[in-house]
PASE-812456 format. One line per 3 residues: number of its first residue (from 1); their letters; for each residue x, y, z negated of N, C-alpha, C. Coordinates in steps of 0.02 Angstrom, whole numbers. Atoms other than C-alpha are relative to their C-alpha. Layout:
<nodes>
NUM = A = X Y Z X Y Z X Y Z | ...
</nodes>
This chain:
<nodes>
1 = XXX = -69 14 18 3134 5560 -1775 36 63 -24 | -34 -58 28 3242 5675 -1882 54 25 46 | -50 -32 -43 3351 5799 -1788 39 51 -40
4 = XXX = -42 -49 35 3498 5894 -1862 10 62 44 | -12 -63 -34 3499 6076 -1810 64 33 -24 | -64 -24 26 3651 6112 -1918 28 -52 -47
7 = XXX = -33 47 45 3777 6001 -2008 61 34 -32 | -59 -26 35 3922 6030 -2128 62 -40 19 | -63 36 -12 4092 5948 -2144 -12 -73 15
10 = XXX = 4 71 -15 4122 5774 -2077 19 -40 -62 | -17 44 57 4138 5627 -2196 75 -10 -5 | -72 8 1 4321 5610 -2146 34 59 -35
13 = XXX = -27 -59 33 4358 5789 -2199 -13 -3 -75 | 18 3 71 4267 5762 -2363 42 -52 -36 | -41 52 31 4362 5602 -2399 71 23 -12
16 = XXX = -67 -25 9 4528 5688 -2373 4 49 -58 | 2 -47 56 4479 5827 -2493 -7 -37 -66 | 10 40 60 4420 5699 -2620 65 -34 -22
19 = XXX = -63 33 16 4586 5608 -2610 48 48 -35 | -44 -49 30 4684 5766 -2649 -21 18 -71 | 25 -13 68 4573 5804 -2798 17 -57 -46
22 = XXX = -13 59 41 4591 5626 -2862 73 -4 -22 | -71 4 16 4780 5630 -2855 21 54 -49 | -17 -54 46 4792 5798 -2942 -24 -16 -70
25 = XXX = 28 15 66 4679 5743 -3084 38 -57 -33 | -38 56 28 4773 5579 -3108 64 25 -34 | -62 -26 28 4933 5676 -3138 -11 38 -65
28 = XXX = 15 -40 60 4854 5794 -3265 -18 -45 -58 | 19 46 53 4775 5652 -3364 61 -35 -29 | -61 35 24 4940 5557 -3374 43 46 -41
31 = XXX = -42 -48 35 5033 5713 -3428 -28 16 -70 | 30 -17 65 4910 5758 -3568 1 -60 -46 | -4 60 42 4903 5579 -3631 70 -8 -29
34 = XXX = -69 9 22 5092 5581 -3644 24 57 -44 | -30 -59 33 5129 5758 -3702 -48 41 -42 | 47 -32 45 4970 5814 -3790 -6 75 9
37 = XXX = 11 -73 0 4957 5998 -3837 47 36 47 | -48 -33 -44 5114 6044 -3741 -24 -1 72 | 26 5 -68 5038 5982 -3579 -62 42 9
40 = XXX = 61 -41 -4 4871 6065 -3616 19 73 9 | -21 -70 -4 4958 6231 -3642 31 15 69 | -32 -10 -65 5061 6209 -3483 -52 11 54
43 = XXX = 50 -6 -52 4906 6184 -3376 -45 61 -10 | 39 -60 13 4811 6323 -3462 37 62 25 | -41 -56 -25 4954 6442 -3423 0 1 77
46 = XXX = -6 4 -73 4966 6380 -3243 -65 19 35 | 63 -10 -36 4782 6382 -3197 -40 61 -24 | 41 -54 27 4706 6514 -3313 42 58 -28
49 = XXX = -43 -53 28 4857 6619 -3367 -20 16 -72 | 28 -7 67 4798 6589 -3544 40 -43 -49 | -41 37 48 4909 6540 -3691 -3 33 -69
52 = XXX = 6 -31 67 4843 6602 -3860 36 -42 -52 | -32 38 55 4916 6549 -4026 -39 -64 -12 | 43 59 7 4768 6430 -4045 -57 6 50
55 = XXX = 56 1 -46 4641 6380 -3914 -67 -1 -37 | 62 2 39 4513 6352 -4051 -12 66 -35 | 18 -62 33 4422 6506 -4114 -16 -14 -74
58 = XXX = 17 5 71 4412 6531 -4302 -71 26 -10 | 67 -25 16 4246 6569 -4386 -1 77 3 | -3 -73 0 4301 6750 -4408 3 27 71
61 = XXX = -4 -22 -69 4346 6765 -4224 -67 -7 35 | 66 11 -31 4178 6692 -4173 -48 54 -22 | 45 -52 25 4084 6813 -4285 14 68 32
64 = XXX = -18 -64 -31 4180 6960 -4213 -23 3 73 | 21 2 -70 4146 6905 -4034 -75 6 6 | 73 -2 -4 3961 6876 -4065 -25 70 -16
67 = XXX = 21 -68 19 3946 7047 -4149 11 50 56 | -14 -47 -55 4015 7128 -3991 -52 -5 57 | 48 10 -54 3872 7062 -3883 -62 43 -12
70 = XXX = 59 -43 9 3728 7185 -3855 -61 -39 -23 | 59 32 30 3567 7147 -3948 -48 -27 54 | 45 23 -53 3467 7132 -3785 23 -67 28
73 = XXX = -26 62 -26 3582 6995 -3723 -9 -56 -51 | 11 50 53 3573 6904 -3890 -73 -23 1 | 72 17 -1 3383 6910 -3879 -16 -42 61
76 = XXX = 12 39 -61 3384 6845 -3700 27 -71 -8 | -29 66 13 3499 6702 -3751 -45 -39 -47 | 44 34 49 3386 6663 -3898 -64 -25 33
79 = XXX = 61 21 -34 3232 6657 -3786 14 -63 42 | -17 58 -42 3317 6537 -3664 12 -62 -43 | -16 57 43 3381 6427 -3804 -62 -28 -33
82 = XXX = 64 24 29 3208 6417 -3881 -35 -45 50 | 34 41 -50 3140 6348 -3717 36 -67 8 | -38 62 -9 3280 6220 -3696 -8 -44 -62
85 = XXX = 6 39 62 3270 6167 -3879 -69 -31 -6 | 69 25 5 3081 6149 -3871 -10 -61 44 | 10 57 -46 3084 6035 -3719 42 -60 -23
88 = XXX = -43 55 25 3230 5933 -3789 -31 -33 -61 | 32 28 61 3135 5911 -3953 -59 -44 20 | 55 42 -24 2983 5846 -3859 27 -65 31
91 = XXX = -30 61 -28 3095 5726 -3763 22 -48 -54 | -24 43 54 3172 5662 -3924 -58 -35 -35 | 58 30 34 3001 5632 -4001 -31 -56 41
94 = XXX = 27 53 -43 2957 5523 -3851 41 -64 -3 | -44 58 6 3101 5404 -3891 -8 -29 -70 | 15 29 65 3052 5286 -4030 38 -66 -11
97 = XXX = -28 65 19 3132 5142 -4123 -54 -53 7 | 47 55 -12 3051 4972 -4099 15 -58 -45 | -7 63 35 3021 4820 -4207 -63 -41 13
100 = XXX = 57 41 -19 2910 4675 -4153 13 -73 -19 | -4 71 15 2875 4496 -4206 -19 -38 63 | 11 32 -65 2895 4399 -4042 -23 -72 -6
103 = XXX = 24 67 19 2866 4227 -4121 -10 2 -76 | 6 0 73 2810 4184 -4298 68 -5 -33 | -64 0 36 2959 4231 -4405 59 26 39
106 = XXX = -55 -28 -40 3064 4304 -4262 -13 75 7 | 7 -73 -2 3087 4492 -4283 56 29 43 | -47 -33 -45 3171 4589 -4142 -13 75 0
109 = XXX = 11 -72 -2 3199 4774 -4131 58 37 31 | -56 -42 -20 3305 4918 -4073 -5 66 -37 | -6 -67 29 3365 5080 -4150 36 45 50
112 = XXX = -31 -50 -43 3412 5237 -4055 48 41 -42 | -52 -28 43 3576 5294 -4132 41 51 40 | -40 -49 -37 3661 5456 -4079 74 -15 -4
115 = XXX = -73 6 4 3845 5453 -4034 24 47 -55 | -25 -39 56 3952 5524 -4173 27 69 20 | -30 -63 -21 4037 5660 -4072 -7 8 75
118 = XXX = 5 -15 -71 4021 5746 -3905 39 62 16 | -35 -59 -24 4125 5868 -3805 -38 30 58 | 39 -34 -51 4032 5996 -3701 45 47 39
121 = XXX = -39 -45 -42 4117 6080 -3554 -47 52 29 | 39 -56 -26 4047 6251 -3511 42 36 52 | -42 -29 -52 4115 6310 -3343 5 76 -5
124 = XXX = -10 -73 -4 4183 6485 -3316 29 17 67 | -33 -15 -63 4305 6544 -3187 -35 57 36 | 32 -52 -40 4209 6638 -3052 -59 32 -37
127 = XXX = 57 -25 38 4055 6654 -3162 0 -30 -70 | 8 29 67 4032 6634 -3350 -67 -37 -4 | 61 40 -3 3906 6491 -3358 -32 -6 -69
130 = XXX = 29 -4 67 3818 6545 -3516 -52 -55 -11 | 55 48 8 3668 6431 -3485 24 -71 -14 | -24 68 12 3775 6275 -3488 12 -14 -74
133 = XXX = -6 9 73 3803 6305 -3673 -66 -24 -29 | 65 22 24 3617 6290 -3704 -13 -72 19 | 20 65 -28 3597 6139 -3593 37 -58 -32
136 = XXX = -40 55 28 3737 6035 -3669 -1 -2 -75 | -7 0 73 3758 6088 -3850 -67 -11 -34 | 66 8 32 3574 6106 -3895 -26 -71 10
139 = XXX = 25 67 -14 3531 5941 -3811 35 -51 -44 | -37 45 44 3668 5851 -3908 -24 6 -72 | 22 -10 69 3614 5927 -4072 -71 -26 -12
142 = XXX = 68 26 8 3431 5886 -4044 -2 -76 2 | -5 73 0 3484 5707 -4010 26 -27 -67 | -26 21 65 3568 5704 -4181 74 -9 -2
145 = XXX = -73 8 0 3752 5712 -4133 29 43 -56 | -26 -35 59 3849 5758 -4290 53 52 17 | -54 -47 -18 4005 5838 -4213 -4 16 74
148 = XXX = 4 -23 -70 3984 5940 -4055 52 55 9 | -50 -51 -15 4135 6033 -3988 -12 25 71 | 13 -30 -66 4134 6148 -3838 61 39 23
151 = XXX = -55 -35 -32 4264 6215 -3718 -26 42 58 | 15 -42 -58 4251 6359 -3596 63 39 18 | -61 -35 -18 4388 6445 -3496 -4 75 -14
154 = XXX = 0 -73 7 4442 6625 -3520 -28 31 64 | 25 -37 -58 4364 6754 -3405 41 64 8 | -42 -59 -14 4479 6884 -3327 50 12 -56
157 = XXX = -52 -6 49 4611 6848 -3456 -23 13 -71 | 26 -13 66 4497 6867 -3605 -53 -50 -21 | 52 45 27 4366 6781 -3713 -68 20 29
160 = XXX = 67 -15 -27 4194 6770 -3628 -50 7 -57 | 38 -12 61 4094 6849 -3768 -71 -29 3 | 69 24 -4 3919 6806 -3706 -3 -76 -4
163 = XXX = -1 73 2 3966 6624 -3679 15 -25 -70 | -16 19 69 4043 6611 -3852 -61 10 -45 | 61 -12 39 3886 6688 -3926 -51 -56 12
166 = XXX = 47 54 -16 3780 6558 -3836 23 -66 -31 | -26 62 30 3894 6417 -3896 -13 -1 -75 | 12 -4 73 3881 6476 -4076 -74 -7 -15
169 = XXX = 72 3 12 3693 6503 -4068 -29 -68 15 | 24 67 -18 3670 6331 -3989 19 -51 -53 | -17 46 55 3757 6250 -4139 66 -36 7
172 = XXX = -65 33 -8 3934 6206 -4082 38 1 -65 | -39 6 62 4042 6145 -4226 72 25 10 | -67 -25 -16 4207 6190 -4140 -3 32 69
175 = XXX = 0 -36 -63 4235 6316 -4001 72 13 22 | -67 -9 -28 4389 6318 -3890 -4 41 64 | -6 -37 -64 4437 6443 -3755 53 -38 40
178 = XXX = -43 46 -38 4509 6313 -3638 -40 -26 59 | 39 16 -59 4459 6273 -3461 26 -58 41 | -21 47 -51 4466 6149 -3320 13 -71 -22
181 = XXX = -16 70 13 4533 5973 -3315 34 -7 -67 | -36 5 64 4647 6008 -3463 -47 0 -60 | 49 -1 54 4496 6045 -3573 -36 -67 -5
184 = XXX = 37 63 -1 4402 5889 -3521 44 -57 -25 | -46 54 20 4554 5776 -3544 16 6 -74 | -15 -10 71 4598 5853 -3713 -57 -25 -44
187 = XXX = 57 22 40 4422 5822 -3778 -6 -76 1 | 10 72 -7 4423 5644 -3714 54 -41 -35 | -55 41 28 4595 5582 -3768 27 28 -65
190 = XXX = -25 -30 61 4632 5703 -3909 71 24 6 | -69 -26 3 4789 5801 -3948 18 8 -74 | -20 -11 70 4884 5850 -4105 -48 47 -37
193 = XXX = 44 -49 32 4758 5989 -4137 -74 -8 17 | 70 12 -18 4597 5918 -4063 -16 -74 -6 | 21 70 7 4515 5757 -4122 -42 -19 60
196 = XXX = 39 20 -59 4443 5657 -3976 -73 -10 -16 | 72 9 7 4257 5637 -3947 -20 -66 32 | 26 62 -28 4149 5489 -3899 -29 9 70
199 = XXX = 36 -12 -62 4066 5572 -3750 15 70 26 | -12 -65 -32 4099 5712 -3625 -60 16 44 | 57 -21 -42 3957 5811 -3545 14 69 28
202 = XXX = -3 -67 -28 3937 5964 -3437 17 0 73 | -15 -7 -71 3949 6024 -3258 70 27 11 | -65 -27 -15 4103 6086 -3169 15 -7 74
205 = XXX = -20 5 -70 4197 6095 -3006 20 -72 17 | -18 68 -22 4261 5946 -2907 53 -31 -44 | -54 26 43 4413 5930 -3021 -27 -23 -67
208 = XXX = 30 20 64 4310 5925 -3180 -41 -64 9 | 39 60 -13 4192 5797 -3104 45 -61 9 | -47 56 -11 4340 5689 -3050 32 -20 -66
211 = XXX = -28 16 66 4416 5702 -3224 -48 -43 -40 | 50 40 36 4255 5637 -3299 -4 -71 28 | 3 66 -31 4253 5495 -3174 58 -44 -22
214 = XXX = -59 38 18 4430 5442 -3215 3 -16 -75 | 0 10 72 4402 5457 -3403 -56 -46 -24 | 56 43 19 4241 5356 -3403 26 -69 -19
217 = XXX = -25 63 28 4270 5201 -3507 39 15 -63 | -33 -26 61 4388 5290 -3625 -52 37 -42 | 57 -34 31 4237 5399 -3665 -62 -11 43
220 = XXX = 61 -1 -39 4057 5401 -3612 -6 67 35 | 14 -63 -34 3999 5534 -3489 -75 5 11 | 71 -9 -15 3831 5609 -3450 -15 -24 71
223 = XXX = 11 15 -71 3841 5596 -3260 52 38 40 | -45 -38 -42 3940 5661 -3113 -36 63 23 | 32 -64 -15 3893 5844 -3105 52 46 29
226 = XXX = -51 -40 -33 4009 5923 -2978 -30 61 33 | 26 -59 -35 3979 6064 -2854 -76 -6 11 | 73 1 -2 3795 6111 -2856 -27 -10 70
229 = XXX = 34 14 -64 3674 6058 -2718 -72 25 -4 | 71 -18 -4 3506 6125 -2663 -29 -23 66 | 38 19 -58 3380 6054 -2542 -68 35 -4
232 = XXX = 67 -28 -6 3226 6150 -2486 -39 -42 50 | 46 34 -45 3084 6049 -2412 -58 48 14 | 49 -51 -16 2966 6163 -2319 -39 -18 63
235 = XXX = 40 7 -60 2825 6164 -2193 -16 69 27 | 15 -64 -33 2745 6301 -2088 -31 51 -48 | 28 -48 48 2666 6379 -2244 53 39 -36
238 = XXX = -55 -35 33 2837 6432 -2309 24 58 43 | -28 -55 -38 2926 6591 -2260 76 -2 -4 | -72 5 -6 3106 6606 -2205 37 41 -52
241 = XXX = -34 -41 50 3149 6744 -2328 10 -39 -65 | -5 38 62 3111 6632 -2478 47 -60 9 | -43 58 -12 3195 6479 -2402 74 21 0
244 = XXX = -69 -23 -3 3354 6576 -2363 24 24 -68 | -17 -25 66 3353 6662 -2532 17 -57 -47 | -10 55 47 3340 6497 -2625 59 -44 18
247 = XXX = -61 37 -20 3476 6411 -2523 62 39 -21 | -58 -41 16 3597 6556 -2547 8 9 -76 | -4 -3 73 3553 6561 -2732 46 -53 -29
250 = XXX = -46 52 23 3651 6399 -2751 67 4 37 | -61 -4 -39 3778 6430 -2613 51 48 -33 | -46 -47 32 3851 6574 -2715 41 -32 -56
253 = XXX = -39 34 52 3912 6448 -2844 73 -10 21 | -67 13 -23 4062 6408 -2737 2 -24 71 | -5 17 -71 4127 6368 -2564 -14 -73 16
256 = XXX = 13 72 -13 4096 6180 -2586 -72 -19 -16 | 69 14 21 3912 6195 -2634 -46 -11 60 | 45 13 -56 3794 6111 -2508 -69 31 -9
259 = XXX = 69 -24 -1 3628 6190 -2461 -33 -28 62 | 32 32 -57 3502 6104 -2349 -74 19 4 | 72 -10 -13 3331 6129 -2271 -25 -60 39
262 = XXX = 38 50 -39 3215 5989 -2218 -68 30 14 | 63 -33 -17 3066 6055 -2124 -35 -35 58 | 41 24 -55 2924 6003 -2011 -10 54 52
265 = XXX = 12 -58 -44 2928 6175 -1928 64 23 33 | -59 -26 -37 3055 6217 -1792 3 76 -7 | 1 -73 6 3000 6398 -1803 33 22 -66
268 = XXX = -29 -18 65 3042 6404 -1989 75 -14 -1 | -72 16 -1 3210 6319 -1959 39 55 35 | -35 -51 -39 3260 6446 -1827 -1 68 -36
271 = XXX = 5 -63 36 3198 6594 -1929 45 -1 -63 | -42 5 59 3292 6530 -2082 74 13 17 | -70 -13 -22 3458 6531 -1987 12 74 7
274 = XXX = -6 -72 -9 3429 6712 -1939 -3 36 -68 | 10 -33 65 3371 6759 -2114 60 -10 -46 | -61 12 41 3522 6679 -2198 55 49 21
277 = XXX = -51 -48 -24 3636 6785 -2089 -15 70 -24 | 19 -67 23 3539 6941 -2135 16 9 -74 | -10 -6 72 3546 6906 -2321 74 -4 -19
280 = XXX = -71 5 15 3730 6859 -2318 35 68 7 | -32 -66 -11 3772 7035 -2256 -12 47 -58 | 16 -47 55 3693 7117 -2409 8 -32 -69
283 = XXX = -7 36 64 3720 6984 -2544 68 17 -31 | -64 -17 32 3853 7040 -2670 49 -58 -3 | -43 59 1 3919 6862 -2677 1 -34 68
286 = XXX = 5 28 -67 3902 6838 -2489 64 -30 26 | -63 27 -25 4087 6805 -2463 7 -74 -18 | -2 69 22 4075 6644 -2564 -56 -40 33
289 = XXX = 58 35 -27 3900 6596 -2506 8 -15 75 | -8 10 -72 3948 6616 -2323 42 -62 14 | -43 58 -11 4088 6488 -2335 -39 -64 -17
292 = XXX = 39 59 20 3973 6367 -2427 -51 -19 54 | 50 13 -52 3839 6385 -2293 32 -25 64 | -34 20 -61 3960 6371 -2148 27 -71 -5
295 = XXX = -33 65 7 4051 6219 -2217 -47 -56 -23 | 41 53 31 3910 6128 -2307 -75 8 12 | 71 -10 -13 3745 6198 -2244 -28 -49 50
298 = XXX = 30 50 -44 3623 6083 -2157 -74 16 10 | 72 -7 -15 3453 6097 -2072 -22 -62 39 | 25 62 -29 3353 5942 -2029 -74 9 17
301 = XXX = 69 -5 -24 3194 5946 -1925 -32 -69 0 | 34 65 4 3071 5804 -1963 -70 7 29 | 65 0 -32 2906 5753 -1888 -58 10 -48
304 = XXX = 56 -4 47 2799 5742 -2045 26 -5 -72 | -19 1 71 2798 5741 -2235 30 -67 -21 | -27 66 18 2829 5554 -2246 74 -5 20
307 = XXX = -69 1 -22 2989 5573 -2146 42 47 -43 | -35 -47 45 3037 5722 -2255 18 -34 -65 | -14 38 62 3023 5611 -2409 57 -49 11
310 = XXX = -51 50 -14 3129 5476 -2329 69 32 7 | -65 -33 -10 3267 5597 -2276 24 33 -65 | -19 -31 64 3265 5688 -2444 27 -53 -48
313 = XXX = -25 54 44 3285 5523 -2537 68 -25 22 | -67 19 -23 3435 5482 -2427 52 49 -25 | -47 -51 24 3517 5646 -2475 10 -4 -76
316 = XXX = -3 5 73 3477 5622 -2661 33 61 -31 | -30 -62 22 3515 5804 -2697 -17 17 -73 | 7 -22 69 3532 5886 -2866 -64 39 -12
319 = XXX = 61 -41 5 3398 6020 -2846 -40 -8 64 | 44 5 -59 3249 5998 -2731 -60 46 -10 | 58 -44 1 3127 6139 -2701 -50 -22 53
322 = XXX = 52 22 -46 2962 6095 -2620 -46 60 15 | 40 -57 -22 2883 6239 -2523 -46 -23 56 | 47 28 -49 2741 6149 -2437 -72 10 -22
325 = XXX = 71 -6 14 2553 6148 -2430 -20 -42 -60 | 18 47 53 2546 6000 -2550 63 -26 -35 | -60 23 35 2697 5989 -2668 -10 -65 -37
328 = XXX = 13 61 36 2613 5849 -2763 15 -63 40 | -17 56 -44 2640 5735 -2613 71 -24 -13 | -71 16 11 2827 5742 -2647 12 -24 -72
331 = XXX = -6 22 69 2811 5726 -2836 -20 -74 -7 | 25 68 3 2715 5564 -2810 45 -50 36 | -35 47 -43 2831 5489 -2680 75 2 -3
334 = XXX = -73 -3 0 3009 5551 -2700 29 -39 -59 | -32 42 50 3129 5440 -2798 69 24 -19 | -70 -16 12 3303 5515 -2785 10 76 -1
337 = XXX = -13 -71 8 3331 5690 -2853 19 14 -72 | -17 -20 68 3401 5780 -3003 -58 35 -34 | 58 -35 27 3257 5901 -3030 -41 26 59
340 = XXX = 47 -26 -50 3103 5950 -2929 -28 67 -22 | 30 -65 11 3038 6127 -2914 -58 6 48 | 60 10 -40 2860 6120 -2853 -37 64 12
343 = XXX = 36 -60 -19 2786 6266 -2759 42 63 -3 | -38 -63 -4 2844 6444 -2724 4 38 -66 | 1 -38 63 2804 6501 -2901 60 -15 -45
346 = XXX = -59 17 40 2958 6414 -2972 61 -4 47 | -61 2 -40 3138 6400 -2913 57 -26 -42 | -57 29 34 3309 6332 -2957 27 46 -54
349 = XXX = -26 -47 50 3360 6490 -3051 -36 -8 -66 | 37 11 62 3221 6458 -3178 28 -60 -37 | -27 60 32 3286 6283 -3209 71 9 -23
352 = XXX = -70 -11 17 3467 6340 -3211 8 40 -65 | -13 -48 52 3442 6475 -3340 -47 0 -60 | 44 -22 54 3286 6481 -3445 -63 -42 -12
355 = XXX = 69 25 8 3128 6378 -3416 -5 -57 -50 | 1 53 51 3176 6230 -3526 25 -68 22 | -29 62 -24 3223 6084 -3416 76 7 5
358 = XXX = -73 -3 3 3408 6039 -3414 30 11 70 | -30 -14 -66 3520 6105 -3275 62 -42 14 | -56 45 -12 3656 5974 -3294 -28 -62 34
361 = XXX = 36 46 -43 3602 5862 -3151 48 -39 45 | -44 41 -42 3672 5725 -3038 12 31 69 | -19 -25 -67 3764 5773 -2878 34 -56 39
364 = XXX = -38 46 -43 3850 5684 -2733 -30 -71 0 | 35 64 -6 3719 5546 -2724 -14 -35 -66 | 10 33 65 3718 5505 -2910 -74 -4 -18
367 = XXX = 72 3 14 3530 5539 -2911 -31 -65 24 | 24 66 -19 3512 5368 -2831 -5 -46 -61 | 0 45 57 3545 5291 -3002 -7 34 -68
370 = XXX = 8 -32 65 3528 5423 -3138 -37 66 7 | 29 -66 4 3431 5575 -3189 50 48 -33 | -44 -50 29 3501 5730 -3273 12 -11 -74
373 = XXX = -14 3 72 3563 5764 -3448 -64 12 -40 | 56 -9 46 3434 5744 -3585 20 -32 -66 | -20 26 65 3432 5692 -3767 16 -75 2
376 = XXX = -12 71 -4 3426 5509 -3717 70 -19 20 | -68 14 -20 3600 5521 -3642 47 -6 -61 | -42 1 60 3671 5547 -3817 -18 -56 -48
379 = XXX = 24 52 44 3580 5398 -3891 22 -69 24 | -15 69 -14 3637 5218 -3899 -59 -42 -24 | 56 44 19 3490 5097 -3897 28 -68 -19
382 = XXX = -34 59 26 3555 4957 -4007 -51 -49 -29 | 49 50 21 3460 4796 -4037 22 -35 -65 | -14 42 59 3447 4688 -4194 -51 -56 -2
385 = XXX = 46 56 7 3364 4525 -4244 5 -30 -70 | -1 39 61 3316 4426 -4397 -55 -53 5 | 46 57 -4 3225 4261 -4426 -14 -28 -70
388 = XXX = 12 43 58 3141 4159 -4560 37 -66 12 | -34 64 -8 3218 3987 -4592 -36 -44 51 | 38 42 -47 3078 3899 -4498 8 24 72
391 = XXX = -8 -28 -67 3094 4018 -4349 70 -14 26 | -69 13 -20 3283 3995 -4347 8 -72 24 | -4 71 -20 3263 3806 -4339 -34 -11 68
394 = XXX = 35 7 -63 3137 3820 -4197 42 26 58 | -41 -30 -53 3244 3937 -4092 64 -39 8 | -63 36 -1 3399 3837 -4138 -2 -63 43
397 = XXX = 4 61 -40 3337 3678 -4055 3 16 75 | -5 -22 -71 3311 3770 -3890 71 23 15 | -67 -27 -11 3478 3857 -3909 51 -56 7
400 = XXX = -47 57 -5 3571 3692 -3937 1 -29 71 | 4 31 -67 3509 3620 -3773 25 48 54 | -21 -48 -51 3537 3780 -3674 76 11 -2
403 = XXX = -73 -8 6 3715 3800 -3740 36 -61 30 | -32 61 -25 3754 3619 -3697 0 -2 76 | 3 -3 -73 3697 3645 -3516 59 40 27
406 = XXX = -53 -44 -22 3825 3784 -3501 70 -23 -22 | -65 25 23 3963 3686 -3588 28 39 -59 | -24 -39 56 3976 3808 -3734 -14 -40 -65
409 = XXX = 13 45 56 3995 3680 -3873 7 34 -68 | -5 -37 62 4050 3802 -4007 -63 42 -11 | 64 -35 3 3897 3906 -3966 -55 -49 -25
412 = XXX = 49 50 19 3794 3746 -3981 3 -14 -75 | -7 16 71 3864 3714 -4153 -28 55 -45 | 31 -54 39 3809 3886 -4214 -74 -14 -10
415 = XXX = 72 15 4 3631 3836 -4174 -12 -64 -39 | 10 65 34 3650 3657 -4235 7 7 -75 | -10 -10 72 3713 3716 -4403 -64 26 -33
418 = XXX = 63 -27 28 3553 3815 -4431 -55 -53 0 | 51 52 -3 3445 3671 -4374 10 -50 -57 | -13 47 55 3530 3554 -4499 -17 30 -67
421 = XXX = 12 -33 64 3516 3681 -4638 -75 10 -14 | 68 -22 11 3336 3731 -4610 -52 -53 16 | 44 58 -8 3261 3562 -4554 37 -59 -32
424 = XXX = -39 49 37 3325 3441 -4685 6 -68 34 | -4 67 -31 3283 3283 -4586 53 -3 54 | -54 1 -51 3407 3338 -4450 67 -16 -31
427 = XXX = -65 11 32 3549 3331 -4575 14 -74 -12 | -8 71 12 3519 3145 -4596 13 -38 66 | -8 33 -65 3532 3109 -4408 73 -6 20
</nodes>
């Protein structure tokens, strides 16, 4: 039976925090819908102390910013983007259109059509999330999205040069230095100076995630990608230093980021607690990571690997690292996760920054029903049909009877009209 050695906040505390976030976001959305650019500027000044003449960068401004980035950083960005683009291209090639003759003369099919426009939110604030530019913009472009715009907040009162370089290199058509809920809402509903998009993608804090939730329906969204989560599944073959390191690697994102350990080894669990405390004392971002661990950290002791799978699927965490004797056991059996990292040779940082898989992943239980961002998220699978006259008459006779059962007599007449037209003897009845 699973035993909790450490737990985070209670569900009641979390619900109260969620309510406050929800109410704040509702007010901002209403304000921007009503007042447009004026409201966007108001919130940018309030939250980011940022009010340029234009939030959108001109081509000349972008070129100047990119030129200021050291060549080594440009090359590192290019390497990472090559990996993300390569994997996204392989994903796109696996999605094919379909056309099949299901009955003689009945042709059914589907086409995979990209959305026309997408807005990509690239978080900033505490850290400039350069990698999110690769993950969202490149993926949209590889899917075939024609207009891709991107927003990122200012950093320390200025333009985040490396992030802008990544946005430009990824293929963004419009770049805005604009952050938070106001950026997400502006992209979704449009303002006097920003045309709205069909879809919003990208990670963010709890407020950004809530904005996407409330805007869903007005626009499409990728998924709910709020504060990051990491789960480490480990047995006695793992070492506490690596487990602690990989949990704190995500905890530094922010004070609301959950980190968890599921293990079959009590010794490892106890050593991990000690090791986390040791590393927190020397970690440069330990002030943030400590709050995240204290408020949201969790350690669960299980009896065996099967129970570990069951408990991990209940959590449905964004990132799941498997540090066990047989990582393949979990790949074969787990169902609810954003991304798996199998074995000590890989880790969440690889997925977050460079290896090629997408780091925009489901959080807060969304892995129960969706995977992460990929080219398929930007595609609409739209069906079509066509028939020969003989096939239309055949299908029409079935359709007439089925429509009549349901009482849809106008529907019935659509079918009956074809039957009369394409089987002449029916027209005489």
